C-alpha positions as a printed NumPy array, in Angstrom:
array([[131.249,  87.807,  50.845],
       [127.272,  88.305,  49.769],
       [126.447,  91.766,  48.42 ],
       [123.211,  91.754,  50.377],
       [122.598,  92.337,  53.989],
       [120.467,  90.864,  56.141],
       [117.071,  93.207,  57.495],
       [118.177,  95.132,  59.972],
       [116.098,  94.075,  63.354],
       [113.613,  96.702,  63.374],
       [112.513,  96.902,  60.029],
       [111.814,  92.792,  60.25 ],
       [109.8  ,  93.06 ,  63.721],
       [105.744,  93.279,  63.192],
       [106.238,  95.586,  66.248],
       [108.26 ,  98.523,  65.463],
       [106.994, 101.771,  64.614],
       [105.831, 102.974,  61.294],
       [108.45 , 104.615,  59.576],
       [108.522, 108.847,  60.537],
       [106.727, 109.087,  56.665],
       [104.042, 107.339,  57.266],
       [103.277, 108.853,  61.025],
       [ 99.895, 110.527,  60.423],
       [100.853, 114.501,  61.694],
       [ 97.729, 116.509,  62.69 ],
       [ 97.16 , 119.757,  60.719],
       [ 98.317, 122.728,  63.492],
       [ 94.58 , 123.85 ,  64.144],
       [ 94.094, 120.242,  65.134],
       [ 96.781, 121.107,  67.389],
       [ 95.325, 124.212,  69.288],
       [ 92.512, 125.005,  71.785],
       [ 90.057, 128.428,  71.984],
       [ 92.223, 131.215,  73.67 ],
       [ 95.643, 129.994,  73.431],
       [ 98.101, 132.144,  72.334],
       [102.687, 131.681,  71.179],
       [103.636, 135.149,  72.511],
       [103.026, 137.919,  75.095],
       [103.925, 141.084,  74.238],
       [105.142, 144.239,  77.061],
       [102.246, 146.876,  76.815],
       [103.039, 149.526,  74.23 ],
       [104.867, 152.712,  74.923],
       [103.449, 153.795,  71.671],
       [100.567, 156.363,  71.382],
       [ 97.549, 154.987,  70.573],
       [ 96.105, 156.311,  66.53 ],
       [ 93.234, 155.899,  64.608],
       [ 93.992, 152.892,  62.64 ],
       [ 91.649, 154.698,  59.705],
       [ 95.042, 157.365,  59.314],
       [ 97.697, 154.434,  59.734],
       [ 95.677, 151.767,  56.989],
       [ 92.881, 152.833,  54.823],
       [ 89.743, 150.432,  55.506],
       [ 90.126, 149.004,  51.639],
       [ 93.395, 147.31 ,  52.736],
       [ 92.252, 146.116,  56.357],
       [ 90.184, 142.761,  56.353],
       [ 86.735, 142.737,  57.108],
       [ 86.983, 140.11 ,  59.627],
       [ 89.988, 137.961,  61.74 ],
       [ 92.408, 136.121,  60.461],
       [ 91.715, 132.094,  60.634],
       [ 95.322, 131.817,  62.85 ],
       [ 95.89 , 129.075,  64.828],
       [ 95.349, 128.698,  68.553],
       [ 98.644, 127.197,  69.449],
       [101.64 , 128.025,  72.151],
       [104.964, 128.519,  70.627],
       [106.46 , 124.972,  71.944],
       [103.175, 123.656,  70.042],
       [104.232, 125.901,  67.06 ],
       [108.027, 124.269,  66.772],
       [107.267, 120.906,  67.427],
       [104.589, 120.719,  64.572],
       [107.13 , 122.312,  62.066],
       [110.114, 120.45 ,  63.821],
       [107.792, 117.529,  63.045],
       [107.122, 118.503,  59.446],
       [111.119, 119.12 ,  58.796],
       [112.017, 115.329,  59.616],
       [109.639, 114.343,  57.009],
       [110.995, 115.821,  54.345],
       [114.365, 115.013,  55.097]])
């Protein structure tokens, strides 16, 4: 009985797709589109208050955060693909 196994047909095939770790996963910012959101919130039932009364201006951003404009499903798919690469 031989101690080595022959390579699997998928591993030996030149047309088989590359392993998961070799496939490029686009950065999540590349998956987005301007104006796409991953959530929808119901109308607020909390009365408006001045922002300065809640958070001092020195603790607030000067401009909006650069967040990816992707749907919730795109976020799940992106991080699931990354987790498969780490496994």
